[in-house]
Structure formats: structure tokens, C-alpha cells
C-alpha positions as CSV (number, residue, x, y, z in Angstrom):
1,M,-0.1,-0.3,0.0
2,N,0.9,3.2,-0.8
3,L,2.8,5.7,2.3
4,S,0.6,8.5,1.5
5,I,-2.5,6.5,1.8
6,I,-1.5,5.1,4.8
7,L,-0.6,8.3,6.0
8,Q,-4.1,9.8,5.2
9,S,-6.0,6.8,6.3
10,L,-4.5,7.9,10.0
11,L,-5.1,11.1,9.7
12,L,-8.7,10.6,8.7
13,G,-9.2,8.3,11.7
14,F,-7.4,10.6,14.1
15,L,-9.6,13.2,12.7
16,F,-12.9,10.9,13.4
17,S,-11.8,10.0,16.3
18,F,-11.3,13.0,17.7
19,L,-14.7,14.6,16.5
20,L,-16.1,11.8,18.5
21,Y,-14.6,12.7,21.4
22,L,-16.0,16.1,21.1
23,Y,-19.1,15.0,20.8
24,F,-19.2,12.9,24.0
25,K,-17.4,15.4,25.9
26,N,-20.1,18.1,24.9
27,Q,-22.7,15.2,25.6
28,R,-21.5,14.8,29.4
29,S,-24.1,17.2,31.0
30,T,-27.9,16.9,30.2
31,K,-28.1,21.0,30.9
32,K,-25.7,23.7,29.0
33,P,-25.1,27.0,30.1
34,T,-27.8,29.8,29.3
35,I,-26.1,31.9,26.5
36,H,-27.0,35.3,26.0
37,G,-26.6,37.6,22.5
38,L,-24.2,34.9,21.0
39,K,-24.6,32.0,18.8
40,S,-23.4,28.5,19.6
41,Y,-22.5,26.0,17.0
42,P,-22.7,22.2,17.0
43,V,-19.5,20.5,18.9
44,I,-17.9,23.7,18.4
45,G,-19.5,26.2,20.7
46,H,-18.6,30.0,20.9
47,L,-15.0,29.0,19.4
48,P,-15.8,31.7,16.0
49,H,-16.7,34.1,18.7
50,L,-13.6,33.3,20.1
51,I,-11.1,33.6,17.7
52,Q,-12.6,36.5,16.0
53,N,-12.3,38.9,19.4
54,S,-9.1,37.4,21.0
55,H,-7.0,40.2,20.7
56,R,-9.8,42.2,22.4
57,F,-11.6,39.1,24.8
58,L,-12.0,41.8,27.8
59,D,-13.5,44.6,26.2
60,W,-15.7,42.0,24.0
61,M,-16.7,39.5,27.0
62,T,-17.8,43.6,29.0
63,E,-19.7,44.2,26.0
64,I,-22.2,40.9,26.1
65,L,-22.1,41.0,29.9
66,L,-23.5,44.7,29.5
67,Q,-25.8,43.4,27.5
68,S,-27.5,40.7,29.6
69,P,-30.3,40.9,31.5
70,T,-28.4,39.7,34.8
71,H,-24.5,40.5,33.4
72,T,-24.1,36.4,33.4
73,M,-23.9,34.7,30.6
74,G,-22.9,31.2,29.9
75,F,-19.9,29.7,27.3
76,S,-18.7,27.0,26.0
77,S,-15.3,26.1,23.4
78,I,-14.6,23.1,21.3
79,G,-14.1,20.1,23.6
80,S,-13.8,22.6,26.8
81,T,-15.6,22.2,29.8
82,S,-18.8,24.3,29.9
83,G,-19.0,27.8,31.5
84,I,-20.2,31.0,33.4
85,L,-19.5,34.3,33.2
86,T,-20.7,37.1,35.8
87,A,-20.3,40.5,36.3
88,N,-22.8,40.2,39.0
89,P,-22.4,41.4,42.4
90,A,-24.4,38.8,43.9
91,N,-23.1,36.0,42.1
92,V,-19.9,37.1,42.9
93,E,-20.7,37.2,46.6
94,H,-22.4,33.6,46.4
95,M,-19.2,32.1,45.1
96,L,-16.9,33.6,47.4
97,K,-18.5,33.8,50.4
98,L,-21.9,32.8,50.9
99,N,-21.5,29.3,49.4
100,S,-17.5,29.2,48.9
101,S,-17.2,25.8,49.7
102,N,-18.9,24.4,46.9
103,Y,-16.3,26.9,44.3
104,P,-12.9,25.6,45.2
105,K,-10.0,26.1,42.5
106,G,-10.9,23.1,40.7
107,E,-8.9,20.4,39.3
108,R,-9.2,21.9,35.5
109,T,-7.5,25.8,36.5
110,I,-4.8,23.5,39.0
111,S,-3.4,21.5,36.4
112,M,-3.4,24.2,34.4
113,M,-1.0,26.2,36.7
114,V,0.9,23.0,38.5
115,D,3.8,22.8,36.7
116,F,4.1,26.6,37.3
117,L,3.1,27.4,40.7
118,G,3.3,23.5,41.8
119,H,0.3,23.4,45.0
120,G,1.1,26.8,46.5
121,I,-1.5,28.9,47.9
122,F,-2.9,30.6,45.0
123,N,-3.0,27.0,43.1
124,S,-4.7,24.1,45.8
125,D,-8.2,23.6,47.7
126,G,-8.8,21.6,50.9
127,E,-6.4,21.0,53.1
128,D,-3.1,22.2,51.1
129,W,-4.4,25.4,51.4
130,K,-5.8,26.2,54.6
131,W,-2.2,25.4,56.2
132,Q,-0.8,27.5,53.8
133,R,-3.8,30.6,54.5
134,K,-3.6,30.1,58.2
135,A,0.5,30.3,58.5
136,A,0.7,33.5,55.5
137,S,-2.6,35.2,57.5
138,F,-0.2,34.8,61.0
139,E,2.5,36.0,59.1
140,F,0.6,38.7,57.2
141,N,-0.7,40.4,60.6
142,K,2.5,40.6,62.5
143,K,4.1,44.6,62.5
144,S,7.3,43.5,62.4
145,L,6.2,41.9,58.6
146,R,4.8,45.4,58.0
147,N,7.6,47.4,59.0
148,F,10.0,45.4,57.1
149,V,8.0,46.2,53.8
150,V,8.0,49.5,54.8
151,E,12.2,49.5,55.1
152,V,12.4,47.8,51.8
153,V,9.9,50.0,49.5
154,H,11.8,53.4,50.9
155,F,15.0,51.6,50.2
156,E,14.0,51.1,46.8
157,I,12.5,54.2,46.2
158,L,15.5,56.3,47.5
159,N,18.5,54.3,46.1
160,R,17.3,53.4,43.0
161,L,14.3,54.8,41.6
162,L,14.3,58.5,42.4
163,P,17.9,58.6,40.9
164,I,17.1,56.5,37.8
165,L,14.0,59.3,37.3
166,N,15.9,62.5,38.2
167,Q,18.6,61.5,36.1
168,A,15.8,60.8,32.9
169,A,14.4,64.3,34.0
170,E,17.9,66.3,34.2
171,K,18.9,64.8,30.8
172,G,15.4,65.4,28.8
173,V,14.9,61.7,28.0
174,K,11.7,59.5,27.8
175,V,11.5,56.8,30.5
176,E,9.3,53.7,29.6
177,L,7.5,53.8,33.3
178,Q,5.9,50.8,32.8
179,D,9.2,48.4,32.6
180,V,10.7,50.6,35.2
181,L,7.9,49.8,38.0
182,E,8.2,46.2,36.9
183,R,11.7,46.3,38.0
184,F,10.8,48.2,40.9
185,G,7.9,45.8,42.2
186,F,10.3,42.4,41.6
187,D,13.3,44.1,43.4
188,N,10.7,44.8,46.1
189,I,8.6,41.5,46.0
190,C,11.9,39.4,45.6
191,R,13.2,41.2,49.3
192,V,9.9,40.7,50.7
193,V,9.8,36.8,50.2
194,T,13.3,35.0,50.3
195,G,15.5,38.3,51.4
196,E,17.5,38.0,48.3
197,D,18.3,41.1,46.2
198,P,18.1,40.7,42.5
199,A,19.0,44.5,41.9
200,C,17.2,44.4,38.7
201,L,16.5,48.1,39.1
202,T,20.3,49.0,39.0
203,E,22.2,49.2,35.5
204,E,24.4,46.4,37.0
205,G,21.9,44.3,38.0
206,F,19.8,44.3,34.7
207,S,22.3,44.3,32.1
208,G,24.8,41.5,30.2
209,T,23.7,38.0,31.5
210,S,22.9,38.3,35.2
211,S,21.2,35.4,36.6
212,S,18.7,37.9,38.2
213,K,17.4,39.3,35.2
214,E,17.3,35.7,33.5
215,F,15.0,34.7,36.4
216,M,13.2,38.0,36.2
217,A,12.7,37.2,32.2
218,A,11.8,33.3,32.4
219,F,8.9,34.2,35.6
220,S,7.8,36.4,33.3
221,D,7.6,33.8,30.3
222,A,6.3,31.3,32.8
223,Q,3.1,33.5,34.2
224,D,2.1,34.4,30.7
225,L,2.6,31.2,29.0
226,S,0.6,29.0,32.1
227,S,-1.8,31.7,31.8
228,G,-2.3,31.3,27.7
229,R,-3.5,27.5,28.4
230,F,-6.7,29.6,29.5
231,L,-7.3,30.8,26.0
232,E,-6.3,28.2,24.4
233,P,-9.7,27.7,21.9
234,F,-9.2,24.1,22.3
235,E,-9.0,23.3,25.6
236,D,-6.4,20.5,25.7
237,A,-4.4,21.7,23.1
238,W,-1.9,22.7,25.8
239,R,-1.8,18.6,26.5
240,I,-0.9,17.8,23.5
241,K,1.8,20.3,22.9
242,K,2.8,19.3,26.4
243,F,3.6,15.7,25.3
244,L,5.6,16.6,22.2
245,N,7.4,19.3,23.7
246,I,6.6,21.8,21.2
247,G,6.0,25.5,20.6
248,T,5.0,27.6,24.0
249,E,4.6,24.6,26.0
250,S,8.2,24.3,25.1
251,R,9.0,27.5,26.1
252,L,7.4,27.1,29.1
253,K,9.2,24.1,30.3
254,K,12.4,26.1,29.6
255,A,10.9,29.3,31.6
256,I,9.6,26.9,34.7
257,S,13.3,25.1,34.8
258,I,15.2,28.8,35.6
259,V,13.0,29.8,38.3
260,Q,12.5,26.9,39.5
261,G,16.4,26.6,39.3
262,Y,16.9,29.9,40.9
263,I,14.2,30.0,43.6
264,M,15.7,26.4,44.7
265,N,19.4,27.5,44.7
266,I,18.5,30.2,47.4
267,I,16.4,27.4,49.4
268,H,19.4,25.1,49.7
269,S,21.8,28.3,50.7
270,R,19.5,28.7,53.4
271,M,19.3,25.1,54.1
272,L,23.0,25.1,54.6
273,K,22.6,27.4,57.3
274,G,20.3,25.4,59.3
275,M,17.2,27.5,57.9
276,E,16.9,29.7,61.3
277,L,15.0,32.5,61.2
278,D,18.0,34.2,62.6
279,G,16.4,38.1,63.0
280,R,15.2,37.5,59.2
281,E,11.9,39.2,58.4
282,D,11.2,37.9,54.4
283,M,8.5,35.4,53.6
284,L,11.1,32.6,53.3
285,S,12.8,32.3,56.5
286,R,9.2,32.6,58.3
287,F,7.6,29.6,56.3
288,A,10.6,27.2,56.9
289,S,11.4,28.2,60.5
290,N,8.8,25.1,61.0
291,K,10.8,22.3,60.1
292,D,7.9,20.3,58.5
293,H,8.2,22.5,55.2
294,N,10.4,20.3,53.1
295,E,12.4,22.3,50.4
296,V,9.2,21.7,47.2
297,V,6.6,23.1,49.7
298,L,9.1,26.2,50.2
299,R,9.9,26.3,46.5
300,D,6.0,26.7,45.8
301,V,5.1,29.2,48.7
302,V,8.2,31.3,47.2
303,T,6.4,30.7,43.9
304,S,3.4,32.1,44.8
305,F,3.9,34.9,46.7
306,L,6.6,36.1,43.9
307,L,4.0,35.9,41.6
308,A,1.6,38.0,43.8
309,G,3.5,41.4,44.2
310,R,5.8,40.4,41.2
311,E,3.0,42.3,38.7
312,T,-0.3,43.4,40.4
313,T,1.6,46.4,41.7
314,S,3.6,47.5,38.5
315,T,0.6,47.1,36.4
316,S,-2.0,48.7,38.9
317,L,0.9,52.2,38.7
318,T,1.1,52.4,34.8
319,W,-2.4,52.8,34.7
320,F,-2.6,55.1,37.1
321,F,-0.1,57.4,36.0
322,W,-1.4,57.4,32.7
323,L,-4.9,58.2,33.4
324,V,-3.5,61.1,36.2
325,A,-1.3,62.1,33.4
326,T,-4.2,63.2,31.6
327,T,-6.3,64.6,34.3
328,P,-4.4,67.6,35.6
329,D,-7.2,68.6,37.9
330,I,-6.6,65.2,40.2
331,E,-3.3,65.4,39.8
332,R,-3.4,69.1,41.4
333,K,-5.7,67.5,44.1
334,I,-3.2,64.6,45.1
335,I,-0.4,67.0,44.9
336,D,-1.9,69.5,47.4
337,E,-2.8,66.6,49.4
338,I,0.8,65.4,49.6
339,K,2.0,69.0,50.3
340,F,-0.6,69.3,53.0
341,V,0.8,65.9,54.9
342,R,4.1,67.1,54.7
343,T,3.3,70.3,56.2
344,S,0.8,69.1,59.0
345,N,3.2,66.2,59.8
346,G,6.1,68.1,60.1
347,I,7.9,65.5,57.8
348,T,11.6,66.6,57.2
349,S,12.2,62.9,55.7
350,E,12.7,62.4,52.1
351,T,10.0,59.4,51.9
352,F,6.6,59.2,54.2
353,S,5.9,56.7,57.1
354,F,2.8,54.2,57.2
355,D,0.8,56.6,59.5
356,D,1.4,59.8,57.1
357,L,0.7,57.3,54.3
358,R,-2.5,56.5,56.0
359,D,-3.5,60.3,56.3
360,M,-3.6,60.5,52.3
361,N,-7.3,59.5,51.5
362,Y,-7.5,61.3,48.3
363,L,-4.3,59.4,47.1
364,H,-6.2,56.7,48.2
365,A,-9.1,57.4,46.7
366,A,-7.4,58.1,43.4
367,I,-5.7,54.5,43.2
368,T,-8.4,53.0,44.0
369,E,-10.4,54.4,41.6
370,S,-8.0,53.6,38.8
371,M,-7.7,49.6,39.8
372,R,-11.9,50.2,39.3
373,L,-11.3,50.7,35.7
374,Y,-7.7,48.7,35.4
375,P,-7.7,45.9,37.6
376,P,-4.6,44.7,37.7
377,V,-6.1,40.9,37.5
378,P,-9.1,41.5,35.3
379,L,-10.4,37.6,35.7
380,D,-10.8,35.1,38.3
381,T,-11.9,31.8,37.8
382,V,-13.0,28.8,40.1
383,S,-14.6,25.4,39.6
384,C,-18.4,24.2,40.2
385,K,-18.2,21.3,42.9
386,E,-22.3,20.4,42.8
387,D,-24.9,21.3,40.7
388,D,-25.9,24.8,41.9
389,V,-27.9,27.8,41.1
390,M,-26.9,31.5,41.1
391,P,-29.0,34.5,42.9
392,D,-29.9,35.7,39.3
393,G,-31.0,32.1,38.9
394,T,-28.4,30.7,36.7
395,F,-27.8,27.0,36.4
396,V,-24.6,26.2,37.1
397,G,-23.5,22.6,36.5
398,K,-21.1,20.0,38.5
399,G,-17.7,20.4,37.2
400,W,-18.0,23.9,35.1
401,F,-16.2,26.9,35.6
402,V,-17.5,30.1,36.8
403,T,-15.6,33.0,36.3
404,Y,-16.2,36.7,37.4
405,S,-15.1,40.1,35.5
406,A,-13.7,42.4,37.7
407,Y,-13.0,44.7,34.9
408,A,-16.6,44.3,33.4
409,M,-17.7,45.3,36.9
410,G,-16.1,48.5,37.2
411,R,-18.1,49.6,33.8
412,L,-21.2,48.5,35.2
413,E,-23.9,51.4,35.7
414,D,-25.9,49.1,38.5
415,I,-23.0,49.1,40.6
416,W,-21.2,52.2,39.7
417,G,-24.1,55.0,38.0
418,K,-23.9,56.8,34.5
419,D,-20.0,58.0,34.7
420,C,-18.4,54.7,35.4
421,L,-16.3,55.2,32.4
422,E,-14.9,58.5,34.4
423,F,-11.8,58.3,36.6
424,K,-13.2,60.1,39.7
425,P,-11.8,59.6,42.8
426,E,-14.3,61.7,44.4
427,R,-16.4,58.2,44.4
428,W,-14.8,57.0,46.6
429,L,-14.7,60.2,49.8
430,D,-17.2,60.9,52.2
431,E,-18.3,64.2,52.8
432,N,-15.6,64.4,54.9
433,G,-12.9,63.8,52.9
434,V,-12.3,60.8,54.1
435,F,-12.3,57.4,52.2
436,K,-15.1,55.2,52.2
437,P,-14.3,51.3,51.6
438,E,-16.9,49.2,48.8
439,S,-18.2,46.0,48.9
440,P,-15.6,44.0,48.1
441,F,-18.6,41.7,45.7
442,R,-19.0,45.1,43.7
443,Y,-15.0,45.5,44.1
444,P,-13.2,42.4,43.6
445,I,-10.1,43.6,42.9
446,F,-9.0,42.4,46.2
447,H,-10.8,38.9,45.9
448,A,-13.6,38.4,48.7
449,G,-14.4,35.6,51.2
450,P,-12.1,33.6,52.4
451,R,-9.1,33.7,49.8
452,M,-9.5,37.7,50.2
453,C,-5.8,38.9,49.5
454,L,-3.7,39.1,52.3
455,G,-1.3,41.4,50.8
456,K,-3.8,44.3,50.0
457,E,-2.2,46.7,53.2
458,M,1.3,45.8,51.5
459,A,0.3,46.8,47.9
460,Y,-1.2,49.9,49.1
461,I,1.8,50.9,51.2
462,Q,4.2,50.2,48.3
463,M,1.8,52.1,45.6
464,K,1.3,55.2,47.7
465,S,4.8,55.1,48.7
466,I,5.8,55.3,45.1
467,V,3.2,57.8,43.7
468,A,3.6,60.3,46.3
469,C,7.6,60.7,46.1
470,V,7.3,60.5,42.6
471,L,4.5,63.2,42.1
472,E,6.0,65.7,44.5
473,R,8.9,66.3,42.6
474,Y,8.0,65.4,39.0
475,Q,5.5,66.5,36.6
476,I,4.5,63.1,34.2
477,S,3.7,63.6,30.7
478,A,2.6,60.4,28.6
479,L,3.5,60.3,25.3
480,K,1.1,58.0,24.1
481,E,-1.9,59.2,22.4
482,G,-5.5,57.8,23.0
483,I,-6.2,55.1,25.6
484,P,-4.1,52.2,25.8
485,E,-4.1,49.0,24.7
486,H,-3.5,45.9,27.5
487,I,-2.2,42.5,27.3
488,L,-4.3,40.3,28.8
489,S,-2.2,37.7,30.8
490,L,-2.4,37.3,34.9
491,T,-2.3,40.4,35.1
492,L,-3.5,44.0,33.2
493,K,-0.5,45.3,31.4
494,M,-0.9,48.1,29.0
495,K,0.7,46.8,25.6
496,G,3.7,48.6,24.6
497,G,4.5,50.3,27.8
498,L,4.5,53.7,29.0
499,P,6.7,56.0,27.3
500,V,6.7,59.5,29.5
501,Q,8.4,62.6,29.9
502,L,9.5,63.8,33.5
503,N,10.2,67.6,34.7
504,K,10.8,68.5,37.5
505,R,8.5,70.5,40.1
506,E,9.3,74.2,40.3
507,D,7.9,74.1,43.6
């Protein structure tokens, strides 16, 4: 028999088996998700819509959710598990708090992230998650950790960030602010989590082929490529590529190897010293003081905390500085508040203390408002353990994924009023100008319920410290026209970065 005929027969046999697999997979559930505004095709579900709008996935999803009467819709793709997308605060509260035990991370999400995150706190359920959450909560509530974070942030601002910005202002050259903030955030979180300083914000640390530069680049690749698994049109495509070690999966394997090698070197080095806390305040030392944690557990803990703090603050601040640069009236109010706090508190130091930052209500409101419009983590997904019905009447089947969109929720008139698309810090202040928080189920930027972000205070300390020190000294002019595009990964990065021009303030 001709070889080409054999190959064609094998190909047709594979294709037939594949179609049968998709058919029976789609028949597993007797109920299908409710669809609003989208045509669903046999076998391939919403795949054509996904391909057509993949370049604008968040905005496309937001448009559909806004059109839905309950701001909820069903979704399915070729060979994928059925799912629900929602921007309904009642549904968010139901799955994150009221019935959270029925909405764990789930095997689907854990399997996609396990190569990178292992079974760390952000990629685990049950007992694995409980002990890590309890241990982390205990440490985050210690004043010593907060003081350590403030100390690290102040060092990085005074010795690295401000000199870079000052040099750019004096020479009149532009700065790619997103890149600077990413390197700042990476140095900062590495010191807080591991006690090691990669010095990526220094010229020495980010030149040549330094291991810290390689580690930062590999961590970024591992994050983006792992999250890319969720956007595959065919759910099992990444598994096939991983088995064959081709394409994005080959790159992911290499990136993860670099990340894990770097982290394990730190752990092994610490082991040689007995893993004693010995006055160290970093998270690795705090967790390592428990002798029950082996090196793999510590590796997963470190990776998870690095992920949590690596890009979230830098991404948030990139969008914040762009918004402020395009709204001079809001910039002036922030400057006036910083001046007032410095004068009234008698501050003579170059940076601000925790108590000083707490007095900056308008700045807190402005940062919070910026994250409403551009949430650092725009989407979050859980799995449904048993059949359920959401508060808005939406049926959710066992094994379905449920995703809430913080990005879409920030654009809902039902929550924020007709001016929901405006950057308006005042919506977060009471009649006395004091910051007033919103329900985390209407504003799930830091998640909510039992899994609410433990590093929320740490994030605000870092962001307010940077903004206060930078805006007090420099006027920032954004060199981008129009509304910047975003890149959808685990975080909402600005496409092409944020080039800016800095001018020293005369006053």
C-alpha cells in the first residue's frame, strides 16, 4: 500500500476519533449554560466568536455581559468544559463567600498552573490551601512584617527609583515607566519574600547575562505562557503540545526550569545555614522556621508570593500614572494633599511613614479608582463542585468553571452610576473627605471571602509610597495618544509600555 494512502488513512482515523471525543465530551452534561447574545455552534460552541475577538477578549466579554439582563452568560468552546461568565455582584458574593465551599479552584485550574505554581496557596484547595492560608495570615498580621515592607520600599525608592527618574528629568530623555515599575516591583517582592536582592532596577543588575535578569525574564514568560493555557480555543491543546514538547509548552518548560532552579538555589543556600530565622524578616525565613516544610513546599510558597507581588502593583501603577497624567485637576488635588500632609505632620524625611500615608485619603481614593477601571487581575476563575443555582437564577453544572470579570464590573452602571467610565476619585470619599470602602463583591480587586488577598495593605503601602514620592518631585507627561491597549495575561499589562517625559516641579 502506498505510504501516502496509509498516512491519509491514519489522519482520517485520528480526525474521526477526535470528533467523536468532542461530541461525547459535550454530551456529558444534560444541561447547557444559558447564552445571551451569542450564537452557539454544534460541537465547536462559541469558538468562532472567541477567535474573532481574541485580540480584544476583555472588552468583548464586557460588551456581552453588559447586554445580559443579569450580567451573566454561559460559554463553551471546542472540547472545553461548559462555563459561566458573570459580572453580577450577588453571584460573586455567592461563589466567593456564601457558598464558597462549592466553588474551589478546581482540578481544571490547578492542572493548568501546577507546572509553574505547584500546590502553592494560589493553586491549591482543601488542606493544602488551609495550612498555607493560616500560616500566611499569621505572618501578614505581624507588625514586624509591615515594618519590613516599609523599610524595603523606602530603600528601593531612595536608592534606585528616584535616581533613575532624576537622571531622566535632568537629561530630558523619556522613560519607559512600566518597565521601571516592573523592575522596582520585582526587586521589592524578591526581598520581601526571599530576602535576596536581584537588583534589577540597577544598571549592573539588569545588564549583560546576570542570573537575576534571566530569572525575571523567565518568571514573566512562565506567568504569561501558563495563563495562555486558559485562552486555548481547544482545551486540551496545551496538553498535546506539552506531551510533544513543542511551541509554547517547550518555552514554558524552559522558563519554569530557570525559575525553579533560581528559587531552589536560594532555599539550598539557606538550608546550609540551618534554615534558622536568625532575625531575618522575609517570608521564606518565616515559613522555613517550621521544620515540617520540605524544599518543594517552600519552593511553591515562594513562587506563589512572588507571583502575587511581581506585576500586580507595577501594572496598577502604570495605569494610574497614565490616568493622572491625562487629568491635571486630579493630579493637582493629589499634590495638594501630599503637601498638606508633609506640612501638618512636620515631615522632614524624603519618604513617608505608614502613618503619613494613612492620612492621604485622596491619594488612596485615586489609586482605588484607577484599579476599578483597570484591575491588575481582570479575571478570576473557580470550579463548581456540585450542581448549583446562582442568585440571579443561573444554573451552574457540576464541573463547570465560573469566571467573574472585575474589569466588566468596573464598567457597570448598575454599580457605579452613569459616570462609571470616568476616572473620579471622589466617588470613594465621604462628605468629610475620608476614604470609604466598597463591598468587595462589588469591587473584587483583592478577591473576597475566605480567599481575600492578604497582601492588600502591603500593596497600598507600596503604591502610595511610590506615587507620593514621585509626584511630589516630578510632573509626568504621557507620550501615548488615546486610550492605551492592554495585554491580557494573569495581569492587565499596558501594551507597548508607558513612555513618559519627566519634568522637575519648581515648587
